[in-house]
Every structure is written in structure tokens, then in C-alpha cells.
C-alpha positions as CSV (number, residue, x, y, z in Angstrom):
1,M,-20.6,13.7,-20.9
2,I,-22.3,15.8,-23.5
3,S,-20.8,16.1,-27.0
4,Q,-19.0,19.3,-28.2
5,E,-22.0,19.8,-30.6
6,Q,-24.4,19.7,-27.7
7,F,-22.2,22.1,-25.7
8,N,-22.0,24.5,-28.6
9,K,-25.8,24.5,-28.9
10,E,-26.0,25.3,-25.1
11,I,-23.7,28.3,-25.6
12,E,-25.7,29.5,-28.6
13,L,-28.9,29.3,-26.5
14,I,-27.3,31.3,-23.7
15,I,-26.3,34.1,-26.0
16,S,-29.6,34.3,-27.9
17,N,-31.6,34.3,-24.6
18,A,-29.3,36.8,-22.9
19,V,-29.5,39.2,-25.8
20,R,-33.3,38.8,-25.9
21,E,-33.5,39.5,-22.2
22,D,-31.2,42.5,-22.2
23,V,-31.9,44.2,-25.5
24,G,-35.6,43.5,-26.1
25,D,-36.9,45.8,-28.9
26,G,-33.7,47.9,-28.8
27,D,-31.0,49.6,-26.8
28,H,-32.8,52.9,-26.7
29,S,-30.0,54.6,-24.7
30,S,-27.6,54.1,-27.6
31,L,-30.2,54.6,-30.3
32,A,-31.2,57.9,-28.8
33,C,-27.7,59.6,-28.8
34,I,-25.3,57.6,-31.0
35,P,-25.6,57.6,-34.8
36,A,-25.9,54.2,-36.5
37,S,-22.9,55.1,-38.6
38,A,-20.6,55.9,-35.6
39,K,-17.6,53.7,-35.1
40,G,-15.8,53.0,-31.8
41,K,-13.2,51.0,-30.0
42,G,-13.2,49.5,-26.5
43,K,-10.9,47.7,-24.2
44,L,-11.6,45.0,-21.7
45,L,-9.8,46.3,-18.5
46,V,-8.9,44.1,-15.5
47,K,-9.4,45.8,-12.1
48,D,-8.7,42.7,-10.0
49,E,-6.4,39.7,-10.1
50,G,-6.9,36.0,-10.8
51,V,-7.4,33.8,-13.9
52,I,-9.2,35.3,-16.9
53,A,-12.0,33.3,-18.5
54,G,-14.7,34.0,-21.1
55,V,-12.6,35.6,-23.8
56,E,-13.7,33.1,-26.4
57,F,-17.3,33.4,-25.2
58,A,-17.0,37.2,-25.6
59,K,-15.9,36.8,-29.2
60,Q,-19.1,34.7,-29.8
61,V,-21.3,37.4,-28.2
62,F,-19.8,40.2,-30.3
63,A,-20.1,38.1,-33.5
64,Y,-23.8,37.3,-32.6
65,V,-24.5,41.0,-32.1
66,D,-22.6,42.2,-35.1
67,K,-20.6,40.0,-37.4
68,D,-18.5,43.0,-38.5
69,M,-16.9,43.7,-35.1
70,K,-13.2,43.0,-34.8
71,I,-11.5,41.7,-31.7
72,E,-7.7,41.9,-30.9
73,T,-6.9,39.4,-28.2
74,L,-4.0,40.3,-25.9
75,I,-4.6,37.7,-23.1
76,K,-6.0,34.3,-23.6
77,D,-8.5,32.3,-21.5
78,G,-6.7,30.6,-18.5
79,S,-4.0,33.2,-18.2
80,P,-3.2,34.9,-14.9
81,V,-4.2,38.6,-14.9
82,K,-3.6,41.6,-12.6
83,Y,-5.0,45.1,-12.1
84,G,-4.5,47.2,-15.1
85,D,-4.1,44.4,-17.7
86,I,-6.0,44.8,-21.0
87,V,-7.5,41.5,-22.2
88,F,-8.7,42.5,-25.6
89,Y,-9.7,45.4,-27.8
90,V,-13.0,45.4,-29.7
91,E,-13.7,47.7,-32.7
92,G,-16.8,48.3,-34.8
93,A,-20.1,50.1,-34.6
94,S,-20.4,52.0,-31.3
95,Q,-24.0,50.9,-30.9
96,S,-23.0,47.2,-31.3
97,I,-20.2,47.5,-28.7
98,L,-22.7,48.9,-26.2
99,K,-25.3,46.4,-27.0
100,A,-22.9,43.5,-26.2
101,E,-21.1,45.2,-23.3
102,R,-23.2,44.0,-20.3
103,L,-23.5,40.4,-21.5
104,V,-19.8,40.2,-22.1
105,L,-19.0,41.7,-18.7
106,N,-21.5,39.7,-16.7
107,A,-20.3,36.4,-18.2
108,M,-16.6,37.1,-18.0
109,Q,-16.7,38.4,-14.5
110,R,-18.4,35.2,-13.3
111,M,-16.4,32.9,-15.5
112,S,-13.2,34.5,-14.3
113,A,-14.2,34.1,-10.7
114,I,-14.9,30.4,-11.2
115,A,-11.7,29.8,-13.1
116,T,-9.7,31.6,-10.4
117,K,-11.3,29.5,-7.6
118,T,-10.8,26.3,-9.6
119,K,-7.1,27.1,-10.2
120,Q,-6.7,27.6,-6.4
121,F,-8.1,24.1,-5.8
122,V,-6.0,22.6,-8.6
123,D,-2.8,24.1,-7.1
124,L,-3.7,22.6,-3.7
125,L,-4.0,19.2,-5.3
126,E,-0.7,19.4,-7.1
127,G,1.3,16.2,-6.9
128,T,-1.5,14.1,-5.4
129,G,-3.0,12.6,-8.6
130,T,-6.5,13.7,-7.5
131,K,-8.6,15.8,-9.9
132,I,-11.1,18.4,-8.9
133,L,-14.7,18.2,-10.3
134,D,-17.6,20.6,-10.5
135,T,-21.2,19.7,-9.7
136,R,-24.7,20.6,-10.9
137,K,-24.9,23.4,-8.3
138,T,-24.8,26.0,-11.0
139,T,-26.7,29.1,-11.9
140,P,-29.9,28.1,-13.8
141,G,-29.6,28.9,-17.5
142,I,-25.8,29.4,-17.7
143,R,-24.5,26.0,-16.6
144,A,-22.5,25.6,-19.8
145,L,-20.6,28.9,-19.1
146,E,-19.8,27.9,-15.5
147,K,-18.6,24.4,-16.4
148,W,-16.5,26.0,-19.3
149,A,-14.9,28.2,-16.7
150,V,-14.0,25.2,-14.5
151,K,-12.2,23.7,-17.4
152,I,-10.4,26.9,-18.1
153,G,-9.3,27.0,-14.5
154,G,-7.8,23.5,-14.8
155,G,-10.6,21.4,-13.3
156,E,-12.7,18.6,-14.7
157,N,-16.4,18.5,-15.5
158,H,-18.7,16.1,-13.6
159,R,-21.9,15.1,-15.5
160,F,-23.4,18.0,-17.3
161,A,-27.0,17.3,-16.4
162,L,-29.4,14.6,-15.4
163,Y,-29.4,13.0,-18.8
164,D,-25.7,12.2,-19.5
165,M,-24.8,10.1,-16.5
166,I,-26.5,8.0,-13.8
167,M,-25.9,9.2,-10.3
168,L,-27.7,7.3,-7.5
169,K,-27.7,9.4,-4.4
170,D,-29.3,8.9,-1.0
171,N,-32.9,9.8,-2.0
172,H,-32.7,7.5,-5.1
173,I,-31.5,4.7,-3.0
174,D,-34.1,5.2,-0.3
175,F,-37.0,5.6,-2.7
176,A,-35.8,2.5,-4.6
177,G,-35.8,0.3,-1.5
178,G,-32.1,0.1,-0.9
179,L,-28.7,0.1,-2.6
180,T,-28.7,-3.2,-4.4
181,K,-32.3,-2.7,-5.7
182,A,-31.4,0.8,-6.9
183,I,-28.3,-0.5,-8.8
184,N,-30.0,-3.5,-10.3
185,K,-33.0,-1.5,-11.4
186,T,-30.7,1.0,-13.0
187,K,-28.8,-1.6,-14.9
188,Q,-32.1,-3.1,-16.1
189,Y,-33.4,0.3,-17.1
190,L,-30.2,1.0,-19.2
191,K,-30.6,-2.4,-20.9
192,D,-34.3,-1.9,-21.6
193,T,-33.8,1.6,-23.0
194,N,-30.5,0.8,-24.8
195,R,-28.6,3.5,-23.1
196,D,-24.9,3.5,-22.4
197,L,-24.5,5.7,-19.3
198,K,-22.0,5.5,-16.6
199,I,-23.2,4.7,-13.1
200,I,-22.1,6.6,-10.0
201,V,-23.4,5.5,-6.6
202,E,-23.2,7.4,-3.3
203,A,-22.1,5.6,-0.2
204,R,-22.9,7.0,3.3
205,N,-20.8,4.6,5.3
206,L,-18.3,1.7,4.9
207,F,-21.1,-0.9,5.0
208,E,-22.7,0.7,1.9
209,I,-19.2,0.7,0.2
210,K,-19.1,-3.1,0.7
211,E,-22.7,-3.6,-0.6
212,I,-21.9,-1.5,-3.7
213,L,-18.8,-3.6,-4.4
214,E,-21.0,-6.8,-4.4
215,T,-22.7,-5.5,-7.5
216,E,-20.8,-5.1,-10.8
217,G,-21.2,-2.3,-13.3
218,V,-20.6,0.7,-11.0
219,Y,-18.2,3.2,-12.6
220,R,-17.5,5.4,-9.6
221,I,-18.3,5.4,-5.9
222,L,-19.1,8.7,-4.3
223,I,-17.6,8.7,-0.8
224,D,-19.9,11.3,0.7
225,N,-19.3,13.1,4.0
226,F,-16.7,10.6,5.3
227,N,-13.9,11.6,7.7
228,Y,-10.3,11.1,6.7
229,E,-9.9,7.7,8.4
230,D,-13.0,6.3,6.8
231,T,-12.1,7.7,3.5
232,R,-8.8,5.9,3.6
233,A,-10.6,2.7,4.6
234,A,-13.0,3.1,1.7
235,V,-10.3,3.7,-0.8
236,K,-8.5,0.5,0.5
237,L,-11.8,-1.5,0.2
238,I,-12.5,-0.3,-3.3
239,G,-9.0,-0.8,-4.6
240,H,-9.0,-0.9,-8.4
241,K,-12.6,-2.2,-8.7
242,C,-13.9,1.3,-9.7
243,L,-13.0,4.9,-9.4
244,T,-13.5,7.0,-6.2
245,E,-14.8,10.4,-5.5
246,S,-14.9,12.4,-2.2
247,S,-17.5,15.1,-1.6
248,G,-19.4,16.9,1.1
249,G,-18.3,20.3,2.4
250,I,-14.7,19.9,1.3
251,N,-12.9,23.3,1.2
252,E,-9.5,24.9,0.8
253,K,-8.4,23.8,4.3
254,T,-9.4,20.1,3.9
255,I,-9.0,19.3,0.2
256,R,-5.4,18.3,0.4
257,K,-6.0,15.9,3.3
258,Y,-8.8,14.2,1.4
259,A,-6.7,13.9,-1.7
260,E,-3.9,12.3,0.4
261,C,-6.4,9.6,1.3
262,G,-6.0,8.3,-2.3
263,V,-9.3,9.3,-4.0
264,D,-9.3,9.8,-7.7
265,F,-11.6,12.8,-7.7
266,I,-12.9,15.4,-5.3
267,S,-16.1,17.3,-6.2
268,S,-17.0,20.7,-5.0
269,G,-20.1,22.8,-5.5
270,A,-18.2,25.8,-4.1
271,L,-16.4,26.1,-7.5
272,T,-19.6,27.5,-9.0
273,H,-21.9,28.5,-6.1
274,S,-19.5,30.4,-3.8
275,V,-17.5,32.9,-5.9
276,Y,-17.2,36.6,-6.1
277,N,-17.1,38.1,-9.5
278,M,-13.8,39.4,-10.9
279,D,-13.9,43.2,-11.3
280,L,-13.7,43.9,-15.1
281,S,-14.7,47.0,-17.2
282,L,-15.3,47.6,-20.9
283,K,-14.0,51.1,-21.6
284,A,-14.0,53.3,-24.7
285,V,-10.5,53.9,-26.1
């Protein structure tokens, strides 16, 4: 996984690029009719229900736009919210509030939707010992925000990108000439480049599970698109030799049954690619 320092840099890049994209050479709507000296106060209003996420990100956005803005937080990230709740108040230059408004709303609406869906999955797994993971199926350019939202919702982050973990999937294996070759080449590559990266290997059937287990050094086996019976058999085969992860179209109706097969993790791209934004508004007080 990436370090906190790397993550913080990703967030800074997201903010600077988003402000550049949205503001350009100026918020001319505000500049045209609101004096630079005008002060104002706004509130973040919930018009939906779920888990709120992005409060701390919003603080960073406001600080980036105008370091003199003040935020009074009423509801913290990860808290349940309902229609009519006020998450925070922001106070400062009216132009600055309006300049930051859309970025704050866009981010918080999406982050809250992801956190809400993640919490639903976490609740469905309660008592099983299985943890829910996100994937790289994220919106280009804002992956850090979406993975942050998964954590807020109680889930766990998979690898952040291609550079912080090795994941040998079907195409890697086929292009490399087979499972054993792919794993051995990977181990040699890590040795040659002096890298310490964990290796996850995807298995498409029980025969591939057995082949993976013949080679040491695999951190986790991805049990991909298995049915319940074969998943239980795979978990039994693997035992404590390495960690296990189920994936492949797992949803709210099937996630509990897969967890009951004994896997350590379940990964779901739906956490980040199939959500509907939470309805939030930033209103003048």
C-alpha cells in the first residue's frame, strides 16, 4: 500500500487540478456581482440518507481556496445522516465559499455514496471475519478520494495502483506462458529490482489453485468467479498457506454466502463504479 505521505500528495493534486479545471482565470459569476470584501456563511445540508464522507476533504478544499475560511463541523466522516441534517457551517469571504462550493459538493456527494454502499457490504459481512476490499475500478483522477471513502465506510483498500503490489491476473499468466512461469518470473524481477512487493495471483479453477500452492512466496490467492462449492474447496486446499480473496460479480445477494465459504477477503468493483451520488446542498445561511 502507498504511504500516508504519498496519499496526501494525491489529495493535494486532486484539489489543485480540480480548482484549475473549475475556476480557470476566475469565478466571473461571483466577481461580477459580489464585492471582494463581502462576508458570508453557508451550511452543508443533507437531502438524503446514508453515511457522510468527505468532511475532512472539504476542509482541505476550503483551506486551499482561502486559508481564512472557518469551518464548524457538526457531523464527522463516517456518521449516519438523514434528510435535513446539517453537516457543517463554513464562514468567510462570500467569493471564496462560492469558488469552493462545486468541488466540495461533487466530492462529498460521490464519497458519501461510496461510503454508504461500503457500509451496507460491511454490515452484510458482520460476524463472518471476512473483510470487503475495493478495486482499481475507480474514476480516473480521483482514485484517492474514492478509496478514502471506502475506508470511511468501514471497508479496506486493495492495492492503490499498479506500482504498490503485484497482481498476476489471467492475461499476465497467459502472456507469461503459464502460472508457474509468471510467478517465478515475478519473484526474479522483484529480486533483480530490489523491490519488496506482495504478490497476489488469480486462479480460474481448482487445478490452478493447486499449481499456485506448489510455488512459495504468494501472499494471497484471488479465487475468481468460483461458485460456492468450489470456493469452499479452494479455501480448504489453501488452508493457512496464504490469504484468500473472492471476486467476480459478487453483490448484496451473494456476498454473505461467499464469506461463509471462509475467504479472508471479498473484493468488489461495485463499491466505486456502481453508486448514485448522495443528494447534498451548500446553502447560504
